[in-house]
N, C-alpha and C positions, 0 to 999 in steps of 0.2 A: 543845636541838638540833632542827633542822628536819628532818633525815633520820635514818632508822633502817636498820639492816641488813635485807635482804629476800631471800627465796628466789625472788622473782618475776623472771624474765628477760623483759624487754620486747623487741620486735623492731620493725623498720620494713621496708617493701618494698625489695627489692634494686633499685637504680637502673639496673642493666644486666644483667638476667637472661639476655640473649641470648649472653653471653660468660662464659668462665671468667676471673675475676680474683682475685688473692690479697690477703687482708686479713691483716695481721701486727700483733699487739699484744704489748706487753711490760708486765707487771704486776709491778713490783718490790717491792710491799709486802704480799704475801700472808702471813697469819699464821693459825696454828691452834695447838691445844695437843697436846702429846704425851699419848696416852691412858694411858701407864704412869706418868708422873711429874707430869703437869699443867703442865709447863714449856712456854713458848712455842717454837714452831718457826717459822722464817722461810723464805720462798722467793720466788724470782722465777718467775712463770708466763709462758710464751711461748705465745701462741695464734696459730695459723695456720689459715686456712680459706678455702675457695672456696664462696661462698654459692650457694644455689639460688634460692629465692623471697624470703628474708628475711635481714636482717643484725641483729646484736645492738646494742641501744641502749647507749651507753657508761655513762651514769649508772646504769642498771639493772644493768649488769655490775659496776660498782664496788660497788654496794650488795649484790649477790649475793656477791661475793668477800669483802666485809667480814663477811658473815653467818657465816663459818667461824672468826672470831677467838676465840670462846670455846668452840669444839667440840673434843673430843678426837678426833683422826683419825690413823691411820697414813698415811704419805706415799703409799703405793701406792693405798690405798682412796680418799683424798680426790681424787687426780688423776683416777682413773677415774670417781668420782662427778661431778666438775665436767664432764668430757667428756660423760658420759651426759646430764646436765641440759642442756648446751648443744646437743647433738645433738637431743634431744627438742624443745627450743624452736625450733631453727633448721632442722632437717632439711637440713643442708648437703650439697653434693656431696662435699666432703672436709673433714676437720678433724683437726688434730694439736694436742695439748696437751703441752707440755714443762714439767715442774715441777723447778726446780733449787733444792733445799733447801740451806740453809747448814749448815755443819759442826755436828755433834752427836756428841760422844764421839770426835772425831777422824775422822769419816766424813762425806763429802759424799754426798748421795743425789740422783740425777737419775732421774725417772720420765717416760717418754714413752708416751702412749697415742694411738691413731689410730682414725679412722672413715672409711670410704669408702662412699658411696651405692652400692647394688647396681647393677651395670651401668655405672657411671661410669668413663670412661677419661680420663686427663689428656691434654691437648694435648701434642704433642711440644715439648720445650724448644728455644727458639731461642738459639743461642750467638752472642752479640755480642762485639765487641772490647772488652776491658777497658781502661779509661782510668784513669790514676792519679788518686786522689782529690786534690782541692785544698782548701786551707784556706779558711775563710770570712773570714780576715783577710788583709790585704795588708801586705807588709813587706819 
């Protein structure tokens, strides 16, 4: 295997630090272990952030997420740990991590954790006309 899990989060310079822009990522293959039973837990992570000076490099993020595969973690703890690690590496203006864990014992668990840079205020949202989505196929 040429790559291994890693706790290192690499970054690259924000290409547009003069403006707020939203980065949205969906990570559908997060796994960790239940700290009580050792059985695997599966989740989709949804990462939304507004960068300051740096953005997260995707392969490093993938290897970081992979590093939890064999760790026993409570859902609430691992969600907050991932957010804390990302905030420490990126120092974003804003970041939200949503962890949507699959059913375990008949219960779905969603954990949402947020960070806001002190003093940062979001730009007012511009409401645009909604257009119906169109299919990529013609028929």
